[in-house]
N, C-alpha and C positions, 0 to 999 in steps of 0.2 A: 728324418722324414724324407726318404728318397722320392724323387719325382722324375717323370719323363714326359715328353710331349710329342705330338704328331701334328702335321699340317692338317687343317680341316678337310682339304681335298682328299687326303689319303685315308680318312676315316670312312669314306663312301656314304656318309650320312648327311652331307650338306650339298646343296644344289650347285651346279656350275655357276649359276647366277651369283650366289653369295660368295663363292670362292673367287670368281672373277672380280667381284667388288673388293674383296680383301686384298687381292693382288693388284688392285688399282688399274685394271685393264682400261685402255684408252676408249674402248667401245662404250663404257659406262660413265665416262667423265661428265657427260652432260646431265646425269641423273642425281648428282649430289652437289652440295655447295662447297664444303671443306671436308677433307678426310680427317678422321679423328686421330691426329698426331698431336703430341703435347705442344709443339711449337705453334700449331694452328689456332690454339685457343685464344691467343692474344687478340687477333682480329675478330674472332667470334664474340668475345667479350665486348669489344668496342662497338661492334655493330648492334648487338642486342641492347647495350646500355643506352645508345642513342634512340632506340625505338621504344623501349618499355617505359611506361609512365609511372610516376609516383602514385597516381590515383589508383591504378591497377594494383599496385603493391598494397595500398591501404585496404582495398576490398579483399584481397587474397588473405592478408593477415587476420582480418575480422572474421572471415568465413572459417579459417582454420581454427581460430579460438573457439568458435561455436561448435565445430565438428569434434573437437577434443574435449568438450565439456563433460562428457559422460565417462571418460576414462582417465586414469592417472597419467599425467604428462611428466616424462623425465626432464631433468634440468637441461640435458643436452638438446632434446627436442624443442623445449620451450625457448632456449636461446636461438635455435635455428628459425623458429617461427617469428620471433621478434626481429631477427636479422633480415627477414624478407621485406621489411619496410624500408630498408636502406638501399640507396642507389648502387652501392658497390657489392650487392649480393646477387648471386645467380644460382640456378638450380641445375642439377643433373637428374634426369627422370627415367624411371622405368615404369612399365605398366603390366598388369596381369589380371586375369579373370579371378572371380571369387571362388576359386577351387576349394572344395571341402578339405579342411585341415591342411591347406596350402597346395594340395595336389602333388604333382611330381617334384623331384628335387630341384629342378632348375628354377623354381620360384625363389629359393634361397640364393642361387647363384646370380640371378638377375639383381637382387637387392644388394648382395655383397659387392658385385661389380660396381654398382652405383655409389655405394658408400666409399669404396676404395678409390674411385676416380676423384671424388671430392677431396679426399686426403692428398692425393697426388697433386691436384690443381692448387690446393692451398700452399703446398710446399714450393711450387713453381711460381705462383702469383700471390704472395702473401698480403698484398694490399687489397685483395678482394676476398669475399666470403663465398663459400660454395655449400649448398644445402642438398642432401640426397632426398629425392621424392619418390614415393611409391604411389602411382595413380591406380586407384581401385576401379576396375571396369564394372561399376555398379549398374550401368544401363544395358549391359550385354543381356541377351535373352536366349542364349544357347545353353539351357539348363542341363541338357544331357551331357554336355562337355565338362561340367563342373560338379556334378552331384555324387562323386565318388572319389576314393583314393585307394591305391593298392598297398596292401600290407602283407609281406611275406607270401607273395604270389596270389593273394586272395583280394577280391574287390569288396571294399567296405562302402556300401551305397546307401544314399538317402532317397527314399521313394516318396514322392509327394506330387501333387498336381502341378503341372507346368503352366506358364503363361505370363507374359510381360517381362519387364526388366527384373533381373535377379536380385538387385540390391535390397528392395523392399520386402523380399520374401520373408515371411515369419519363420521362426526356427522350430515350429512344431514338428514332431517326429524325430528330431535329432537325439532325443533321449534314448530311442531304440537303437540308433546308430552307435551311441555312446556305450550301450550295454554290449553290443557286438564287439566293438573295438576293445573294451575292457577285458572281455573274455579271451580275446586273441593275444593281447599284449602281456598278460601275466602280471607278476609283481616285481618288486625291487624299487630302488630309489628313483632311477630314471623313468621306469614305467609309471610310477605313481605321479611323477611330475607331468608326464605326457597326459595322463588321465585328467589331472587338475587343469592343464591348459585347455583341453577339449571341453571340459565341463564349464569352466569359467567363460570361455568364448561363446559356446553354442547353446548352453542351457541357461545362461544368465543374461543374455542379450536378446532383444526382441526381433531383430531381423538380420539377414545375412551380411549386410554392409557393416553394421555395428559389430557383429561377431568377428568378421575378418579384420576390421580395424584393431580390435582388441588383441587378436592373435598376433598380427604383424608387429604391433607395438610392443607386446611382451617379448617377442624374439629379438627386436632390433632397437629398442628404446635407448639402450646404453650408447648406441652409435649415432644418435641424433636423427634417425630416420623420421621424415615428415610424411604422413599419409593423407592423401586428399581424395575426396569424393567429388567428382565434377558435376554430379547431378544436384545442382544447387541454384536457387533463384538468382542470387546476387552474381554468381560467377557467369551464369548464362546471360544475364543482362549485359555483361561486357561483350558478349558474342552476338548480340542482336543485330548490329549493322551488317555483319557478314552473313547471318542467316537470312536477313531480308534480301540481300543480293542473290543468295542461293535460290530463294523462292521465285524471284522475279526474273533474274538474268541467267540462272543455271550456270554459274561460274565454274563450279567443280567439273561438271560434265564437259564443258568446252575446253578445259585445260588438262584434265587427267586422261581423257580418252585418247587424244593424239599421242600422249606420252606412253600409254599402254601399247598402242599400235607400233610406236617406234621401237619399244622393247622387243616386241614379237618380230619385227623386221630384222632385228639384230640376232635373232635366233634364241631369244629367251622367252620364258612363259610369264605372261602378266598375271600377277597374284590376284588382283581385284579389277573389276570393271565398274566404272561409275554409272549410276543411274542419272536420269535427267534431274531429279531432285534427291539429294542425299541426306534427307532428314526423316526421322521417325516422329510419330506423335505418341506421347505417353499418356495413358489413363490407367485406372486401377485394373491390374491384371492384363494389360495389353500394351504392346509396343509394335505399332504397325506403320508401314511406309506412307508417306505423303505423296500423292500423285496429282498432277495437273493435266486437265484436258480442256482445251478451248476456253481457257480463262477461269475454269472452275477447279477449285482444289478440294480433294477429298481424301479421307483416310481409308486406306485399303482394308477390305473386309468389314467395313462399318458403314453406318448411315451418315457419318459426319461430313458436312459440306461447308465450303466457304467461297465467297467471292474474293477477288484479289485484295480489296480493302479490308474485308473481314478477317482474312488470315493474318494480315499484318497487324491488325488491332489485337488479335489473339496472341500473337508472338510478343508484342510489346507489353501486354498486360500479364501474360503467363509464360515467360520464356522457359521456365522449368518443364513445361509440357512438350518442348521440342528437343529431340535427341539426335545428335550427330551420328551418322553411320560410320563405318570403317574408313571412308574417304575423308570425312570432315572432322572426325575426332582428333586426329593429329594436329590439325590447324587450331581447333578449339584449345587444345592443351598449350600450344605455343602462344596463343593470345592471352591466356590468363596466367602463365608462368614466365618468369624471366629466365627461360631455359636455354642452355647452350648445347646440350647433347642428349639424344634419346638412346637408351640401351635396351636392346631387345634380341629376340631369337631370329633365326634366319628367315622364317616366314613373315615376321613383322617387318624386318628391314626391307624385304622384297616389296611390300606394298608401299612403304614409306618412299622408296626409290621411284615410285610413279608420280610423286606429289610435288616435285620441285617447282614446276611451272605454275601450279596452282598457288603455291605460297608466294611466288613472285607476282602473280596477278593480284593477290590481296595485299601485297607489300608487307609481308611478314617474313622475318628472317628464318631461313630454313636451317634447322639444327644439324649438328653433326650426328652421324648415325654409327653407333658402335655395337658390334656383335658381343653379346654377353659372354662371360666365361663359360666354357664347357669343361666338365670334369668327370673323370672316373676315379672313384676311391676304392682301393683294394686293400686287403689285409696283407700282412707280411707273409702269412701262410700261403695266400693266393699268389703272391709275387714269387715265392719259392717254387711253387708248382709250375708257374710259367717258365722259370729258369730251367727246371728239371726236364720239362717237355721241349725245351729249346725252341720256344715260340717268340718271335720278335714282336715289338709293339705294333708294327704295321700289320703283321699276320693276324693278331688278335681281332682286328676289325673286319676281317674277311667274313663273307657269308659262311655259315657253318659247313656246308658241303664242300665249299672251296678250300676251307682251312683243313678239313679232314683229308681230302684227296691230296692236298699238297704235302701234308706231314706224312701220310702213308707212303707216298713216293720217295720222300726223303729218308725215312727210316727202314724201308724195305730192303732186303738183301737181294732183291730181284729188280732188274731194270723194267719199269712199267711204262716206259716211253717207247712207242713203236715208230717214232719219227724216222729212224734209219731204215726200217722195213718199208715205210711209205716211200721214201726216197728211192730205194732199190726197185720197188714195184713200178714207180713212175719212169725210171730209167729203162726198164724192160719194155714198157708200153711205148716209149719214144721210138723204138725200132719198129714196132707194129704200125705206128702212125706213118712212118716213112713208106712202109709197104702199102698201107691203105690208100695213100695219096696216088699210087700208081694204078689203083683199080677203080672202083666206083664209090659213090657217096654212101650207099647202103652198107658197105663193108666198113667204111670209116665210122659210121654211126654205131655199128656193132662193137667196134673197138672201144669207142668212148663209153658205151654202156657197160662193157665188161670191166673197164678200168674203174668206173664209178662203183660197180658192184663189189669189186675186190677191195677197194679202199674202204668202203663201208664195212666190209667184213673185218678188216683190221681194226676199225673203230670199235666194233662189237667185241672183238677179242680183248682189246685193251681194257674196255670197261669191265668185262668179266674177270680179267686178271686183277684189276684194281679192287673189284668187289671181293674177290677171294682173299686178297691181301688185307683188306679191311677186317674181314672175319678172323684171319690168322693173327692180326695185330689188334684184336678186339680190346685188350686191356688198355693199351695206349689210347685207342680211339675213344673208349668210354671215359677215361680220365680227362682227355682233351675236351670232350663234349660237356661233361659236368662242369669243368672249369669255365668254359665260355658261357654256359648257361647261367652260372653264378654272376659273371661280370656283365652279361648282356641279357637281363631278364626279358623273357618273351621275344628273344632275338632282336632287342631294341637297345638303344643307349640307356644305361642305368639312370641317367638324369631325367629321362623322359618317362620313366615307369615307376621307379621306387619313390616312396614317400619319405620325408625327412625323419619320421619317427623311427624307422629302422636304424638309421645312423645314430639318432639320439640315444637309443637304448645302449649303443656301444660307447659313445663319446660323452653323453650327457651335456652339461652346461659348457663344456669345452668345444662343442661342435662349431658354434658361430664364431668364437674367437679364432679357432683353427682355420676356418675359411677366410676370415678377414686377414689373417696373417699370411695366408698362402696364395690367394688369387691376385693376379696382376691383370687388370682390365685392358691394358694396352699391349699385352704380350702377343696376342693374335695367333695363338696355337691352342690345340686341344690338350688338356693337362691330364696326366695319369699320376695319381698320388698313392704311394704306399704308406699306410698308417698303422 
C-alpha cells in the first residue's frame, strides 16, 4: 500500500491561519493552551484530572446508558462507557453535523483520527484510559448543509420542511431517498450491505439523531466509539451555572470579541463573532436567538418574553430548552466531558482558537486542538496514470488551468516562455528612456505607453501560442484533465465531496480497518494513499 504526503500549505486548500497554527508560528502562541504533541498530554491529563469531578462522570455515564438503550452496544463501547466513571479515564472528542448517510468522506477521517489517538495515548500512558467520543451536533439548525450526500457525481437529497434543531427531525420522506439511492448503487454484496445500513438507520428510527447514532455505531462499534447527544436535560443541568453567567454578565462576548479583534490585527480572518448572548431557545420546530434589551429577555422572531428572574427560573427548571451557539458549544462540551483534545477540520479549529480567554475566564481547561487527518485515496491505475503523465504530488493540487498550462509548457517542443523577448524589449526601451529624459515629459509618457503596449502584445502572443499548443497536445491535456477530475471531484478535495459509500463499494468491510491501520493523527501532513 504505497503512500505519499504533502504539507497542508502546499495543497492550497487550507488557510494561512491553520497552516501557521500547524507550524506553531509565534503570532498564534497566545491562542492555544498546549500544542498536540504526544509529550504534552501528560500535563493536560494532570490539569483535567484535577478539575473534572466524579459527580460529572456519574451523570455522563448515566446519560450515555440511556442514549444507548435503543441500539445494540458492542462490548468495546460498553467497556468505554463504564470506564468514564473512573478518575483515570479521559476522552478524545470530535464532532460533526448529522449529515445524511455521513455526508462527505471526512466524517470517517475525523472519527478514525479520534480512535487512533486514543490508541496512541494508551500506549504512551498505560496507567490511564482514553475513550473516543463522537459528539453529534443535534442542536444544529442548518438543514440545507446536511440534507444530501454526493454519490458518483449526483446529489442524493432529502426534501422536507425545515425548522428548528435537526436532531428531533422525523425521518419521514427518507424512504423516497432510499429508493433513489438503491437504484443508483446497483447490486452486489457491498451494495446490499450499504442498502441495509441506510434502511436500518433511516427507515427504522424515528428521528435524525437516533438514525445517525445507529449508523455511526454500526460503522465504528468494534473500535469502542462512544456517541453522545448533548441535547439532554441532565447534561445541560451541569452547564446551568455558566449559562446563568452568560445571560446576566455576557461573559463570552466580553472575552471572545477582543480575541477575534486580536486575530484580525495579526492579519488573520476571525471565523466567528460573538453575540452579546450566545444562547438559543429551543421549542418544537424552532431554535431562535435569545436577546436582551433593557433588562427584558426575548426570543427572536417570537412573542416569548422574560424578566431577569423569570429567565433564570426557566433555565433552572428546563435547561434542555437552552442551546449553546457555536461560541458556547465548545465550552459546554468541555464541562461535561473529561476531554483532553478536540479533533476537527480547519474551519472548526479556526473558531476554537478564538476561545482560549473565554475558557480561562470560566476556569475550564482549554483542550488541545488537533487537525483531523486529511486523505486522498487513489487506485493503482490512477497512480500509474500520474506516473505516465509525469505529474508530481504537489502539481496534482494545482488549479486545473495552472496544472494544464504548466504541463503543456513542459512537454511542448516549442519554448512558450517569452521572458527573454520581454527582457530584450525592455533593454531596447532603456535607450529610449535616456533619450526621453533629454526632451520633455510628453515624449517620456509616450515611450512608457509604447513599452506597456508592446509588453502587453507579447503577453497576448504568449497566451495564443500556449492555447495553440494545448490544442496540438489535446490528447495529453484530456488525459490530465480526466485524471484530475477523478481525484478532485467538482475541483475540490475528494474528502470534502465524495460519500463513503463509493469507497465501500470497492473495499467493503475492510474500509474502516484499512483507515484505522493507515492514518496517523499526529503526522501533521496530507496523505495520498494508493490502494
